[in-house]
C-alpha positions in Angstrom: -80.2 -48.9 -51.8 -82.5 -46.5 -53.7 -85.9 -46.7 -52.0 -85.3 -46.6 -48.2 -87.9 -48.1 -46.0 -86.9 -47.2 -42.4 -88.3 -48.9 -39.4 -88.3 -46.8 -36.2 -88.8 -48.2 -32.6 -89.3 -46.7 -29.2 -92.5 -44.8 -30.0 -94.1 -44.1 -26.6 -95.2 -40.5 -26.7 -96.7 -39.9 -23.3 -95.0 -38.9 -20.0 -91.2 -39.4 -20.4 -91.5 -40.0 -24.2 -89.2 -42.5 -25.9 -86.7 -41.1 -28.4 -88.2 -42.9 -31.4 -90.9 -40.2 -31.8 -88.4 -37.5 -32.3 -86.3 -39.7 -34.7 -89.5 -40.4 -36.7 -90.4 -36.6 -36.8 -86.9 -35.8 -38.1 -87.1 -38.5 -40.8 -90.6 -37.2 -41.7 -89.3 -33.6 -42.2 -86.2 -34.7 -44.2 -87.8 -37.5 -46.2 -87.1 -37.7 -49.9 -89.2 -39.2 -52.7 -89.5 -42.9 -52.3 -88.7 -43.1 -48.6 -91.2 -44.8 -46.4 -91.2 -44.6 -42.6 -92.5 -47.6 -40.7 -93.5 -47.5 -37.0 -92.6 -50.7 -35.1 -93.2 -51.2 -31.4 -94.2 -53.8 -28.9 -97.5 -52.7 -27.6 -100.8 -51.9 -29.4 -101.4 -48.9 -27.0 -98.1 -47.3 -27.8 -99.2 -43.7 -28.5 -96.5 -42.9 -31.1 -98.0 -45.4 -33.5 -101.0 -43.2 -34.0 -99.3 -39.8 -34.6 -99.9 -39.8 -38.4 -96.2 -39.6 -39.3 -95.8 -43.3 -40.4 -96.7 -44.9 -43.7 -97.5 -48.1 -41.9 -97.3 -49.4 -38.3 -96.5 -52.9 -37.1 -96.3 -54.7 -33.7 -93.3 -56.7 -32.5 -93.0 -59.7 -30.1 -91.2 -59.3 -26.7 -87.5 -58.8 -26.8 -87.2 -61.8 -24.6 -88.0 -63.9 -27.7 -85.4 -62.9 -30.3 -86.2 -65.8 -32.6 -89.8 -64.6 -32.9 -88.5 -61.0 -33.3 -86.4 -62.1 -36.3 -89.4 -63.9 -37.9 -91.7 -60.9 -37.4 -89.1 -58.5 -38.9 -88.8 -60.8 -41.9 -92.6 -60.9 -42.3 -92.7 -57.0 -42.1 -89.9 -56.9 -44.7 -92.0 -59.0 -47.0 -95.0 -56.7 -46.7 -93.2 -53.3 -46.7 -89.7 -53.8 -48.2 -88.1 -52.8 -44.8 -84.4 -52.4 -45.3 -83.3 -50.1 -42.4 -84.1 -50.3 -38.7 -83.3 -47.6 -36.1 -83.6 -49.2 -32.6 -84.1 -46.3 -30.1 -84.4 -48.1 -26.7 -81.5 -49.0 -24.5 -83.1 -52.4 -23.9 -83.1 -53.2 -27.6 -79.5 -52.5 -28.4 -78.0 -55.8 -27.2 -80.7 -57.9 -28.7 -80.5 -56.2 -32.1 -76.7 -56.3 -32.0 -76.9 -60.1 -31.7 -79.3 -60.3 -34.7 -77.3 -57.8 -36.8 -75.6 -60.4 -39.1 -78.8 -62.4 -39.6 -80.7 -59.2 -40.5 -78.0 -58.0 -42.8 -78.2 -61.3 -44.7 -81.9 -60.6 -45.2 -81.1 -57.1 -46.5 -82.0 -55.2 -43.3 -79.4 -52.8 -42.0 -79.2 -51.5 -38.4 -78.1 -48.1 -37.2 -76.4 -49.3 -34.0 -72.8 -50.3 -33.0 -71.7 -53.9 -32.8 -72.3 -56.1 -29.7 -68.8 -55.5 -28.3 -69.2 -51.7 -28.3 -72.7 -51.9 -26.8 -71.5 -54.0 -23.9 -68.9 -51.3 -23.0 -71.7 -49.1 -21.7 -73.1 -51.7 -19.3 -73.8 -50.4 -15.8 -71.7 -53.3 -14.6 -68.6 -51.6 -15.9 -69.3 -48.1 -14.7 -67.7 -48.5 -11.3 -64.5 -50.0 -12.8 -64.3 -47.3 -15.4 -64.9 -44.5 -12.9 -62.3 -45.7 -10.4 -59.8 -46.1 -13.2 -60.2 -42.5 -14.2 -60.3 -41.2 -10.6 -64.1 -40.5 -10.4 -65.8 -40.9 -7.0 -68.6 -43.5 -7.3 -70.9 -45.1 -4.7 -70.1 -48.7 -3.8 -71.8 -51.1 -6.2 -72.6 -54.8 -5.8 -74.0 -57.0 -8.6 -76.4 -59.7 -7.5 -76.8 -62.9 -9.6 -79.4 -64.5 -7.3 -81.5 -63.7 -4.3 -79.0 -65.5 -2.1 -76.3 -63.0 -3.0 -78.2 -60.4 -0.9 -76.9 -62.1 2.2 -73.3 -61.7 1.0 -73.2 -57.9 1.1 -70.4 -56.4 3.2 -71.3 -56.0 6.9 -70.9 -52.2 6.7 -73.6 -52.0 4.0 -76.6 -50.2 5.5 -80.0 -49.0 4.4 -81.2 -47.0 2.5 -79.8 -48.5 -0.7 -80.5 -48.1 -4.4 -81.7 -51.2 -6.4 -80.9 -50.9 -10.1 -81.7 -53.1 -13.2 -78.6 -53.6 -15.4 -80.5 -52.0 -18.3 -82.5 -49.3 -16.6 -84.9 -48.5 -13.7 -83.8 -47.8 -10.2 -85.6 -47.8 -6.8 -84.6 -46.5 -3.3 -85.3 -49.0 -0.6 -85.2 -48.6 3.2 -85.3 -52.2 4.4 -84.4 -55.8 3.4 -88.0 -56.7 2.8 -88.4 -53.8 0.4 -85.1 -54.7 -1.3 -86.4 -58.3 -2.0 -89.6 -57.0 -3.6 -87.7 -54.7 -6.0 -85.0 -57.2 -6.8 -87.7 -59.6 -7.8 -89.4 -57.0 -9.9 -86.2 -56.0 -11.8 -85.1 -59.6 -12.3 -88.4 -60.4 -13.9 -88.2 -57.4 -16.1 -84.5 -57.3 -17.1 -83.0 -60.5 -15.7 -79.8 -60.9 -13.7 -77.6 -59.3 -12.5 -79.4 -56.7 -10.4 -77.2 -54.0 -8.9 -77.2 -52.6 -5.4 -75.6 -49.2 -4.7 -75.1 -47.1 -1.6 -77.7 -44.3 -1.4 -76.3 -40.8 -1.5 -78.6 -38.1 -0.1 -78.7 -34.6 -1.4 -78.8 -32.8 -4.7 -76.4 -33.5 -7.6 -75.2 -31.7 -10.6 -73.2 -33.5 -13.3 -71.2 -32.0 -16.2 -68.5 -33.1 -18.6 -65.2 -31.4 -18.1 -61.5 -31.6 -18.8 -59.4 -30.7 -15.8 -62.1 -28.4 -14.5 -63.0 -26.9 -17.9 -66.5 -27.8 -19.1 -66.6 -29.4 -22.5 -69.2 -28.3 -25.1 -71.2 -25.1 -25.4 -72.7 -22.9 -22.7 -76.2 -24.2 -23.2 -76.4 -26.5 -20.1 -79.7 -27.6 -18.7 -80.1 -28.1 -14.9 -82.8 -30.6 -14.2 -84.9 -29.6 -11.2 -87.8 -32.0 -11.5 -87.9 -35.7 -12.0 -90.6 -38.3 -12.7 -91.2 -41.3 -10.4 -88.9 -43.2 -12.7 -86.0 -40.8 -12.4 -86.4 -39.1 -15.8 -85.8 -35.4 -15.9 -89.0 -33.4 -16.1 -88.4 -29.7 -15.3 -85.2 -27.9 -16.5 -83.4 -24.7 -16.0 -80.7 -23.1 -18.2 -77.5 -22.3 -16.3 -74.3 -20.5 -17.2 -71.2 -22.5 -17.8 -69.4 -20.8 -14.9 -72.4 -21.5 -12.6 -72.4 -25.2 -13.0 -71.1 -25.8 -9.5 -73.8 -23.5 -8.0 -77.3 -24.8 -8.7 -78.9 -21.6 -7.3 -77.4 -19.3 -10.0 -80.0 -19.7 -12.7 -80.1 -17.6 -15.9 -83.7 -18.3 -16.8 -86.4 -20.9 -16.3 -87.2 -23.2 -19.1 -90.8 -23.0 -18.1 -92.6 -20.1 -16.4 -93.9 -20.3 -12.8 -91.8 -23.4 -11.8 -91.1 -23.6 -8.1 -88.5 -25.7 -6.5 -90.1 -28.1 -4.0 -88.6 -29.3 -0.7 -87.2 -32.9 -0.3 -89.9 -35.6 0.1 -89.8 -38.7 2.3 -91.0 -42.1 1.0 -90.6 -45.3 3.0 -88.2 -43.6 5.3 -85.9 -42.5 2.4 -85.4 -38.8 1.8 -85.8 -37.8 -1.9 -84.7 -34.7 -3.6 -85.2 -33.8 -7.2 -82.7 -35.5 -9.4 -80.2 -32.9 -10.9 -78.2 -33.4 -14.0 -76.8 -31.2 -16.8 -77.8 -31.6 -20.4 -75.0 -30.1 -22.6 -75.8 -28.6 -26.0 -74.5 -31.7 -27.8 -77.2 -33.7 -26.2 -75.4 -35.8 -23.6 -77.0 -36.4 -20.2 -74.8 -37.8 -17.5 -76.1 -39.2 -14.3 
């Protein structure tokens, strides 16, 4: 493969930007003679399509229609010579993995694992994996229909967390509110929808081996979150201070103040806390 024509997805560049924008910038800085970078996304108002780092930009059909996605990619290949795609969204991984062999037959290679490996990171498997390795996790119940909501254990009480099996999560304080968000997530991501016990308070998560943190000392403590739960404001903390959120080396931005817990729909919200290690992993 001499002349690489690379398609990059996940190009939202606004609040909580998608990773495709950074991937495209990296390719742009490292590009060699003959390489073309193609921006491909699902919405005409996706801001990353207009950043001026792409040789061409094209729109894709919804992921819910993989047969049309395959036809559209074939058409883009005919126009541009597309031969590599880097899917950057979690929601794309499973769909593209199922199309991997068909795309390879057309001469389009994907920078993703195979379907079996991708399914291993499913939220449905997190509780089983955590308990197997002696991690404490909140009780999690998968719902495959609205009727399953009535089958929750009697000791289950509100507030609860409603999660899509790909992404998105909402705290709910009542059965009525739960029904609304279950319907919303089912329409967006399909079944199953996950229900978890709500755990109040701050959290800090790191990767360690028998109490010893893994990785370098550049750990980022997230002190602010968007309405979707994405980290927004960060602080750098020392490795030996990971268990103590108040011991901060420096602010990643000046004049950031920690705000008190908020209450919405009867559920008490604190800022989501997480640790970003120097090798780029964020664990929640």
